[in-house]
Structure formats: C-alpha cells, structure tokens
N, C-alpha and C positions, 0 to 999 in steps of 0.2 A: 701488197702489190709492189713490185720492184720498180725503181725509176728507169724509164726508157728514154733514149735520145735518138732523134732522127736527123741524119745528115742529108742535105739535098745539094747536089752539084751535077752539072752536065758533063763533067770530066771524070770518067771511070777511074783513072789512075789516082785522082785526088781522093775519091771515096775509098778506094782500096787502101791507100796509105793511112788515112784517118782511122779506118776500122782496125788496121793492124796496130796502129800506135796506141789505141785506147781500149782495145777489147778486153784487157785484163781488169781494168778499173770500172768499166761501164757496160751497160747493155745497149748495143749499138745496132740500129737499122739504117739502111741507106735507100735513097731514091735518086734516079738520074734526071728527074725533071719535076717541076712543080705539079704537073698533072698527075704523075705517078704518086707523088707524095700525098696529095689530097685523097686519092683513092685508098692509099694505105691507111691514112688517118681515119677515114670513114669506117673502115673494117677493123679497127684496132681500139684497144683501150687507150685513153688519153696519154699522149707523150708528155713527159716532164719538160723536155727541151726540144725545140726544133732549131737546127743550125742550117742556114742557107747561104749559098753564094749570092752575091749581088747581081753579077752579070750572067744571065742565062738567056738562050734564044727565044723561047716561047713566052716568057714572063720574067720581068726583073724581080730581084729578091724582095724589094720593098712591097710591091703589089702582092707577091706570094705570101709574105708574112702578115699582111693585112688580112688576107683570106684565112690564114691560120688562126689569127685572133678571133675572127668571126666563128670559125668552126670549133675552136677550143680556147676560150678566153683566158684560162689560167695557165696555159702552156707558155713557158718562157721562150722568147724569140731572140736568137743571136744571129748576127750576120758576119760573113767573111767577105772581105773586100780588098781590092788592090789599093795601092797608095793614091792613085789618081782619083779614086772614088770616095775618099775619106769625107769630103764635105757632104756628099749625099747620105752617107751612113750616119754622120753626126746629126744631120737634119732629121733622119728617121728616129734617132734616139730622142731628140728634143720634142718631136711630135708624138711620142709614146708608141710608135709602131714596133720598136725593138727594145730589148733590155740592154744589150751591149753590142759592140762590133769589134772585130779583130782584123788587123791588117795581115794579108798574106805576103810572104810566108810567115807562119808563126811557129814558135817552138812548143814542145810538149808542156812545159811548166806553165807558160802563159795560157795555153789552151785549157789545161786541167784546172787552173785557178779560176778561169772564167766559168767553166762548166760547174765547178763546185759552188761558186757564188750563185749561179742560176738555180741549181738544185736546192740550195738553202732557201732561196726566195720562194721557189715552188712549194717546198714543204711547209714554210710558214703560212702561205696562202691556204693550203689544204688543211692545216691545223686550225686556222681561224674559221674556215668554213665548217669544220666539224664542231668547233666550240659554239659557233652561231646556231648550228642545227640543234645541239644539246640545249642551248639557252632557250631557243624557241619552244622546244618540247617542255622544258621546265616551266616556261611562262604559260603555256597552254594548260599545264597541270595546275599551276597557281590560279589561273582564271577559273578553272573548274571548281577548285576549292572555294574561291571567293563567291562564285555563283551559288554554291550550296548554302551559303548564309543568307541569300536573298529570299524574299517570300515567293511562294508559288504564284502562278499567274492570277489565280483568284483564291486566296486563302478561304477556307471553309469557316467563315465567321458570319453569324446571323446579323442581319441589318446593315452590313457593311459591303460596299463595293470599292475595290482598290485597283487602281490602274497606275502604271509607272513607266518611266523610260530611264534606263541606265546606260550611259555611253562613256566608258573609260577612254582617256586620251591615248592609252597604250593598251597592251594586253590586259593589264590589271591596273587598278587605281586605288586611291585613298578614300573614295566614297563607299559608304556602306549603309544599309537601311534594312528594316524588317518590320513586320506586323504579325503578332502572334498572340495566342491565348495565354493569359496568366492564371485564370481560374474560370469558373463557369459564367461569371458575370463581367470580367474585365479582360480587355486586351491591352497590350503594350505596343507602342509605335516609337521607333527611333530613327533618326537620320544623322549620320556623323560624317565628318569631312576631315581626314588627316592631312596635315600640311604636306605639300609636294604631291608627286604622283609617281607611278611606276612600282617596282617590286618592293622597295623598302616601305613605302606608304601602305601598300596592300597588306604586307605582313603585320604592320601595326594595326590596320583596320580589322583584320581577321582576329587578332589578339583581343581587341576590344569587343568584337562581336561574340567571341567565346564567353566573355564575362557577362554579356547581356543575354544569356539564355536563362530561362526560368530556373533550371536546376543548379545554376552556378552560385546562388546565394545572394546576389545583388538586388534582385527584384522582388522577392517574396520574403516576408518575415518567417523565420524558421519555426517560431512557436505558434503563431496564429495562422500562418499560410495566407495572409492577406498582402495585397500589394504595398510595397514600401513607397513612400512619397517620392515623386520625381526629384525634388530638391536633394533629398538624402541619397538617392542613387547617384546624382552628379557629384555630390561631396565624396562619396566612396571612390568614384572613378578618378576624381582629382587627386585623391590621396595615393591611389595605386598606380597612377600613370604620370609620374613627374616627367618633365621634358627630358631629363637626363636618361630615362630608361631607353627610349628609342631615338633620342635626339630629334623627336617630333612632338608637335602639339596637335590637338584636334578640337574641333567644335562639335557640338551635338545638341540636337533637340530631342527630348524624351517626354512622352505623354502616356498617361493611363486613361483609358476610356471605358466607362461603364456602358456596355452595349444594351443593357436593359432600359436605362433611363436617359442615356446620352450625356451624362455628366463627365467632364474632362478635367483632369489635373495635369499640369505640364510645367516644365522648366527648361531653360536653354542655356548652354554654356558657349557664349560667343558666336552662336550660329545665327545666320540670317533669319529674321523672324518669319515663320510661316504665317499664313493668313487663312481666314475662313470666309468662304463665299456664301452669301445668303441670297435667296431668290431676288429680293427687291431692295436690299439694304447695302450700304457701303461695306467693303471688306473689313473684317475685324483682324487687326494685326496682333500677333502673339509675342509681346515684347518681354515678358517676365523671364528673369534668369540671372546670369552673372558672366564672369569672364571665362575665357577658353580653358579647357582641361590641360593641366600641367603646370599651373602657376602656384600651386600650393595653397589654395583657399584664401587668397588675399582679399577676396570679396565674397561674402556669403551668397548663395544662390537663392534668388527669390522664386516663389512658386505662384503660378496663376491658375485660375479655374474659370470655366464657362460651361454653358449648356448648349449642346448640339440639338438643333431642331431637325425634323424630317426634311431631307433634301439638301441639307448643308454639306458643303465640300471643304475639307481641310487640304490646303495646298502646301507642301513642304518641298524644299529644293536646296541645292548646294550652290556655292558661288561660281561654279563653272559656267552656269547659264548666264549669270549676271555679268561676268567678266569676259564672256565670249566676244571676240573682237571682229569688227568688219575689216575689209581690206584697207580701210583708211585709218585703222587703229581706234575706232570708236567702240565703246562697250555697249553690249546689248542693253544692259541696265535693268534696274528694278522697275522703272516706269513702264517699259515695254512688256516685261513679264506680267505685271499687274493688268495692263491694258489688254493683253492677249487672254488672260484668265476671265476678265469681265466680258470681253467680246464673245467668249464661248461658254459663258456661265449657264446657259439654258440647254447646252448640248450634252450628250452622254459623256461621262467621265473620260472614257477612252478617246473620244473625239477631242475633248479639251486638251488632254495631255499631248496627243499627236499633233494638234494644230499649233500649240505653243512651241514644241520642238521644231516643227517645220518652219515656223515664223523665224525662229532663231537662226536656222540654217540658211534661210533666204537672206536674212540680214547680213550674214557672213559670206554670202555668195558660195555656199557649199564648202567652205574651208573646214578641215577637220578640227574638232574642238582642241583648244590649247590646254585645257584642263578637263578633269573628269566632270561629266554633266549628269545630274540626277534630278528628276522632277517626279513627284508623287501626288496623286489625287485620291483622297479617301472620302467617299460619300456615305453619309449616315441616313438610313431610311430612304424614303422616296422610291421612285422606280429603279429597281436594282437589276432588271433584266432588259437588254436591248439586243437588236439583231446585228449590231456592228462588230461584235466580238470585243476583244480586250487588247488595249495597248499595254502590254506587259513584256518588256524586252530588256535583255542585258546583252550588249554586243562587246566583242573583244577581238 
C-alpha cells in the first residue's frame, strides 16, 4: 500500500498549487473543508499524512486534526499557518495534537522535508505495529507449547485427584509442573520455578520439562526401568543446567508416589516447601532438599519420605502466590496461604484451590499478579468424585 497524503484548505487555489508542486513525489488527495475531508477518510484506506490549514470557516485546523486523530490515530498530522497564528500552532504541537507546523508561504524544500519526516514517522509506527502483531502471535504459540507440558485437567491416575491453578504474569512464564505415570505403580510430580518471567524464562522452563519426561532418561533407570531417586534426579539437573546455560536458575520440587500404597519419596532444590494436609492433624511441611538448580552441587540434595493416608492432600505452589502484593505493598505470605488451605481442608480439592486463589486476588484488590502464580492440590484416596467440577486452568 502506497503512502497517501490528504491536503485540506478552504482556498481552491492553494490546494491546486500544492497538488501541482508535489504530484511527482507523492500521492496527493485534496479536500476543501474539514467536513469533506472526514467523509473522504471514512471511505478510504488510512492516510499516512493529513495536512490542514489552521484558519477555515466551519472548523479550525486544531479541532479538525483532533477529529482526525480520533478517526485514524496513526495518521501524521501537519498544520499550515500564517505568521500571526504561530503561537496557536506551537501550542497544538506541545499538546500532541499535531506532528509539526509550517508557516505560509513555504517553499518546496521545507515542505518536502517535513512531509518526508512525517512519512518516516508513520512507517516506523506501522513497522512497530506489525512487529507487535508478530510478537503477540509468537507469544500465543509459545503459550500453547508451554500448556502442552501441563497435566490434563484430570490425569487418568488411579487413587489420585489433581486440581490446579496456573496464572502466568505474561503470555508465558517460568512456572512449570506436571503429574504423570512412571510405571504401573509410580507417578512423578514436579513443580519448578525459573527465575524471572516472560519468554526467556518460559523457554528455560520448557527445556527443563523436556528433560523431565519419562523417555528422556532422567527419571527411570535404563536397566531396571525403576524410578530414579528424587535426589539423584535433582543432582542430574544441577549438573546439566548450570546458571551459565540460560543465565537463569530455577527451583524445583520433585516427588515419586507409589499409587498402590501411598509411599512418597521427594527432594526439593530451593523450592518453597510443599505441605501435606491431613484431616485432623497439623500440616506436614516437606523441607528435605538442597540449594537451587544451577549452583554446581555445592550442597548435596537430601531426600525425604513419608506415607500418604486416604484423603491426604499434597499442596505445592510457587513463590508468585507468596510474594503477591497488596496495593500497600504487603506480601500475601506463607501464613495466609496456609490459613486458606486449613480453612478449606474439608472442601473438595477444586474448591480448596479456587478459594485460595480468590483469597489472594481479594488481598490484592484484583491487581494482576506481578509474577507467575501456580498452586496445585493432589489428593490421595478418599472421595475422588464430586459435583463441583475441577479447578484446572492455565490462563495466558
């Protein structure tokens, strides 16, 4: 699409002379009044530049160019004015109503220099819009890829009920989690949080998730096809993901659960400790582990184990919920998260997850999360079917 310029002036001889002067260099249309110009613009492709006289009978140039901005925000607006009206034109520039103004009479060189500057500005804006559109499409594609690594709303795993909420702070984020079969008796669960958020963090998270698939060789012993211990899994990740690789570090909680008898083995790399809710006892915090991934194994990873009883819920989360701020700058904090979980401990897992997230949003007066937010509830045994449906969502 070629650049088009519209000249607006109530003096026909002025329009004729401008068109004759510039017709070889530019595509020129003319209008003898603001009303005519607006009608032309409504029925035409967007003009790159509209040049208007300041003094016109039915509407002055400033008011007209304000209407032009409303009709076509990216169109460059230039004003022609007499010497006596320079102050008014300068005020219009300062207030953002026009790009530039030219005093009449003007010569061809000054006029073409101004038009060329306006066209350059218009093309830059259009180029940025196109890049933004492409970026948004790429981000949506990246979000789709990221979601493909998340669990289905209810993974087909006997004795388990899984509900979760995933809210990236942008299209994509650095949080990632999954729950899946390792063999007929064991499932794996992980939750990781890559430093930062946005595209670079999401790319790192996807790379880690690719390594944490059963066929990748990290999770199952190649000879016995039995689950590798969580501590050894974290050691392998720490070796293969030094900070220098992505200029990122990440925390992760990783556990192996025997779905037949409820035995759990886990380890954590700098991740906020998940906890287990039991019907009438205090929550059990899962502290065992070591430092975050990327530090080169400066501290060995400890491994913990415990027994899940029927009805127990394992709650895992990322720091986006803990560090979510109120308008006053106060963190939602671990105590509020734990209190919300205890308050909803006898509700269905989906209700528990949904109410905690809603409590967080109320605390922040509905402000969008400043970081990626993930919370997951895994229930072992107990009543696994309810009529409320499932809180399993990933938003972008």
